[in-house]
C-alpha positions in Angstrom: 17.3 17.0 -11.9 15.1 14.1 -10.8 18.0 12.2 -9.1 18.9 15.2 -7.0 15.6 15.1 -5.1 16.0 11.4 -4.6 19.6 11.9 -3.3 18.3 14.6 -0.9 15.5 12.3 0.2 18.0 9.6 1.0 20.2 12.0 2.9 17.5 13.6 5.0 14.3 11.6 4.7 15.5 8.4 6.3 17.0 9.1 9.6 20.2 7.4 10.6 20.2 5.0 13.6 22.5 7.2 15.7 20.0 10.1 15.6 17.5 8.2 17.6 19.8 6.6 20.2 19.7 3.3 18.3 23.0 1.6 17.8 23.8 0.3 14.3 24.3 -3.5 14.3 26.1 -4.6 11.1 24.4 -8.1 11.3 20.7 -7.2 11.6 18.2 -4.4 11.6 15.3 -4.0 14.1 11.7 -4.6 13.0 11.0 -0.9 13.7 13.9 0.2 11.4 12.8 -2.3 8.8 9.3 -0.8 8.8 10.8 2.7 8.5 12.8 1.6 5.4 9.8 0.0 3.9 7.6 3.0 4.5 10.2 5.4 3.1 10.8 3.3 -0.1 7.1 2.8 -0.6 6.3 6.5 -0.1 9.1 7.6 -2.6 7.8 5.0 -5.1 4.2 6.0 -4.8 4.9 9.8 -4.9 6.7 9.3 -8.2 3.9 7.2 -9.6 6.1 4.1 -10.1 3.8 1.7 -8.3 3.4 -0.9 -11.1 7.0 -0.8 -12.4 8.4 -1.1 -8.9 6.1 -4.0 -7.9 7.0 -5.8 -11.2 10.7 -5.2 -10.7 10.7 -6.3 -7.1 8.7 -9.5 -7.8 10.9 -10.3 -10.8 14.2 -9.9 -8.9 13.0 -11.3 -5.5 15.0 -14.5 -6.0 18.2 -12.5 -6.6 17.7 -10.3 -3.4 20.4 -12.2 -1.5 23.0 -11.9 -4.3 22.1 -8.2 -4.6 22.5 -7.8 -0.8 26.0 -9.3 -1.1 26.9 -6.8 -3.8 25.6 -4.0 -1.7 27.6 -5.2 1.3 30.7 -5.2 -1.0 30.1 -1.6 -2.2 28.6 -0.2 1.1 31.8 1.6 2.3 31.6 4.0 -0.6 28.0 5.3 -0.2 28.2 5.1 3.6 31.2 7.4 3.4 29.7 9.8 0.9 26.3 10.0 2.6 27.8 10.0 6.1 25.5 7.3 7.5 24.9 3.5 7.3 22.0 3.4 4.8 23.8 1.3 2.3 24.8 -1.2 4.9 21.3 -1.3 6.2 20.0 -1.8 2.7 22.3 -4.8 2.3 20.9 -6.3 5.5 17.4 -5.4 4.4 17.9 -7.2 1.0 19.1 -10.4 2.6 15.6 -11.4 3.6 13.2 -12.1 0.8 10.3 -11.5 3.0 11.3 -7.9 3.1 10.7 -7.7 -0.6 7.2 -9.1 -0.2 6.5 -6.6 2.6 7.7 -3.8 0.4 5.5 -4.8 -2.5 2.5 -5.1 -0.2 3.2 -1.7 1.3 3.5 -0.1 -2.2 0.2 -1.7 -3.1 -1.5 -0.4 0.1 -0.2 3.2 -0.6 -1.3 3.0 -4.2 -4.8 2.0 -3.2 -4.9 4.9 -0.7 -3.6 7.3 -3.4 -6.2 6.0 -5.9 -9.0 6.4 -3.3 -7.9 10.0 -2.6 -7.8 10.8 -6.4 -11.3 9.3 -6.9 -12.7 11.3 -4.0 -11.2 14.5 -5.3 -12.5 13.8 -8.8 -16.0 13.0 -7.4 -16.0 16.3 -5.4 -15.0 18.2 -8.5 -17.8 16.6 -10.6 -20.6 17.3 -8.0 -22.7 20.3 -9.1 -22.9 23.2 -6.8 -26.1 23.1 -4.8 -28.8 25.7 -5.8 -30.2 27.4 -2.7 -33.0 29.2 -4.4 -35.2 26.1 -4.8 -36.6 25.6 -8.2 -35.2 27.2 -11.3 -38.4 29.2 -12.0 -38.4 30.9 -8.6 -35.1 32.7 -9.0 -35.1 36.4 -9.8 -33.5 37.5 -13.0 -30.1 39.0 -12.7 -29.8 42.5 -14.0 -27.1 43.1 -16.6 -24.9 46.2 -16.3 -25.8 49.1 -18.6 -23.7 49.6 -21.7 -22.3 53.0 -20.6 -21.4 51.7 -17.1 -17.6 51.2 -17.1 -17.7 48.6 -14.3 -14.9 48.0 -11.8 -12.4 46.5 -14.3 -12.2 49.5 -16.6 
């Protein structure tokens, strides 16, 4: 179930404010908390390979972020009760500011570039031939083949 892992990540991956001696303010979130939310959402998006669709969606609906935040505020008591934390309320506050959408898109782009760079380095290391320590190809000694009646270690 793909949504089960996302639900578990929401419950455990993003720590609640009370766990770090930080009081929840229903009117605003701190810059540190905002950055935690952005990093969490960008990491989940990048890990699932949804960089382009997420960036497109966020850019397209950025003008509606405030309206969306009001809908989240209206529905927040239900998920806050089910999840046992204030994540939905924090997301409502997070969505109120359009600059947060821009920050999130930029962070997703940064993580996607890092991921692409790691993949390119891995592929480059896989394509590199193994170095030959014997010097030139003509200097190496011929490898003896096992005799036909030798059973070998596998038999």
